[in-house]
N, C-alpha and C positions, 0 to 999 in steps of 0.2 A: 400765291400759295404761301401758307404759313411756314416758317422755318421751324424744323424740329430743334429739340434741345440738343447741345453738344453731345450728349450721351445717347440721342436717339438713333435707332438702327431700323429703319422702316422695311427693309427687304426680307428679314428673317435669316439672312446668311449667318452661318456660325461665327460666333465672336472671335474664335481663334483664326479663323480664315481672315477676317477683317483686320485684325491685330497684324497679321503677316503682310497683308496688303499695304497697310500703313508703313510698315517697314521697308517694303519693296519700293514704295513711292519715294521714301527718303533717300535710299540708295541710288534710285534712278535720277534724282535731281540734285545729287550732292556736288557742290561747287569746291574748288580748292580753298576758298575763303571761308573757313568754318573752324569753331572751336567749342569745346565743351565748357560749361559753366555750372557746376554743382547739380548735374542731371538735366540741364537744358543745353540743347544743341542750337548754338548761335551760327547763323549764316548771314554773311554780308557781301555777298557778290553784287556788282552793279548791273547784273542782268535785268531783263524785263520781268521774268517770272518771280513772283513774290516768294514761292517756295524756296528760292535760292538767296533770299535777303530778309529773312524773319528768324524769330525764335521759335523753336519747336521744344515744347516743354515735355520731354520724353519721360523724366523720372522726377519724383518729389525733391530728392536731394536733402540737405541738412540746413542750409541757410534760410532765413526768413524771405518771403517773396519779395518784400520791400527792398532788402539788401540785395537780392539778385537782379532786380529791375535797375537798381542804381549801377551796378557793376556792368550789366549789359548795355544800359544806356551810354557808357563810356566807350564801348567797343563800337557801337554804331555811329557815335559822333566822330570818332577817329576815322571812320570809313566814309564819312560824309553821307550817311544814309539814315532815313527816319527808322525809328524802332517800331517794329509791329511785331505782334505775336499771333501765331497760328493756333487756333483753338480747335481741338479734334475731340472725339469721345475718349481718347486714350491720353489727354493731356494731364499732367500732374503739377501740383496737388489737384485733387478732383473738383475743388471749388475754385480753381483758378480764374475761370471765366467771370464768376460773380465777384471775386476780388479785385479784378481789373475794372469791371463795371463800376464798382464802388469807388475806384480810383479815378474815374472819369475817362476811361478808355472808350473810344467809340468803336461800335462794331460795324464791320463792312464786308462786302464780297462774299456773300453766302454761296457756298459751293457744295456740290454733291459728288461723292464717289460712287460711280455706278459699276456693277460687277456682272460678268457674263461668264458661266462655267460650262457652256456648250458651245464650243469653238466650231467653226464650219470645217466639215471634212472634204466637201467638193471643192473643185477648182474655182477661183473667183472668176467673175466676169472680166473680159478683156476691157481696156480702156476705149473711150468712144472712138469712131473713126477720124483720122487726122490727128490723133495724139499717141503718145507712148508713155510708158511708166519707166522712170529713170532713177536707178539707185544714187544716192548722194553720200558723201562722207560727210564727217561732222562740220568741217568749215563750210562747205557748200550747202549743207542743209540749213545752218544757222543763217547763211546769207539770204538763201531763198525764202525762208518763213520770214526773215526780218524784212525783206523787200515787200512781200506781200502785206505784211502788218504796218509798214511804214515806220519800223523802228529805226532809232538813230544808231549811227555806226558803233558806237562804244557798247551799246547793248547787245548788238550782233556779234561783236568780238567776244564778249563776256560768255554769250551763249555758245559759241564755238569752242572756246576754251574749257567750259564746264562739260560739253559733250565729249570732247577729246579726252579729257582726263577722268571720265566718269568711271566709277568701279563696276558698273554694270554696262555691258555693251548695247549700243543702240544701232537700229537700222532704219535709215531715213530714204524716203521716196518722194518723188514729185510726178504729177501728170504734166507733161510738157507738150505744147502744140507743135506739130511737125514744120508748120509753115514758117514760123519765126523763132522757135525755141523758148517761147514764152512759158513760164511755170503757171499753171491754172489752178492747181491745188497741191498740197503737201501734207505730209504726216510721217510719223516715225513710232517705233515701238522699242521698248527696253524689256528684255526678258531675264527673269531671275528663277531658275528652277522651273517649276511648272506655272509660274505667274508671268503674266506679260501685261505691261502697261502701254496703253496708247497715248502719245503725247503730240502737241503741236498740230493737230488737224486744222488745216486752214485752207479756205478757198478764196480765190480772187473775188471781189465783190461783183464783178460783171459776170462771173461764171457760176453764180450760186443758184440753187433750185433746179440743178440739171443732173443730179445724182452722182457728182464726182466724189463728195465727201463719202457717201455710201459705199461706192466702189472701191475707194482707196482703203477705207476701213476693212472691207472684205478681204482685200489683198494682205493688208498687215496682219489680220488674224489668221489667214490661211498660211502665211509664211511662219508666224509664230508656232501655229499648230504642228507644222511639219517638223518644226525643231524641237518639239516636245512639251510645248505649253498647253495646259488644259483649262486654264481659268484666266480671264481678262479683266482689267480694270481701267477706268479713266476717270478724269476729273472735269466737271463742266460746271459752269456757274448756274446757279438755280433759275435765273431769269432768261437763259438762253434756250427758249423754247424750240426754236428750229433744230438746234443740235440734240437736244434730249429727245426729240422725236425720232431723228435718225438712229441714235444709239438704242432706243427703245425698240425699233424695227430690227435692228441686229441682234436683239435678244438681252440687252443690258437692263437692269433693274437697280434701283437706288440700294446702296449698301450702308452708307453713313453720310453725315453732313460735317462740314468744318467751315470756319469763318475766320476773319482777322480781327484784331483789336489794335488800336493805336492811341496814344496819349493825345488829348486835345491840345 
């Protein structure tokens, strides 16, 4: 599938709503390790999620791009992290993507933000027989999803810290097998006013294609709707066809695309 330009918005969702969703996603993924640099939000957490360790070019600022990149590079070097830039339809200046390409920054990880503004009103399906749905606090959720992904301990700890200190509350859940307590799938949501974002939806490799992710998302959306949410969003890599089919079946459609760039 061809990648739309950073400014492409294939779903027809109102631009002001997409802009608010972008703001909400930044709030939901905010780490403590961040600072502003002339309109750019620099995040340098050692977590796995690139949203927590990249440059978000929120405003154009006053300094030349070359000067800001040099200043940002020093911040990421001090943190021991590669400097990557997240490019969205809202990045500033508007030609930043082409400027970075001209400077030799490679493009990678094309991602879609999908949106659904018709949240379920009926009760979600119960988990499969022999399993139960368990709420998880920030630390236990980070450990659970980290174990399912095979993430190193340092990334799990950084994830737990980010969730515990997030300015937007998260609710995490896991589908757990009764016989041995093993987590089969997990996911969480972050709600801000009427917007809710689904995050970290992950199913154990041995349990896929059994409807667990679909059922879990139904539960998350139902919980969020009962708390006042009316519009949901999520982020999924463009080449993750199985996940995109699940989300489309739940009523999500593409809102906008983003990707990352990193110097060679």
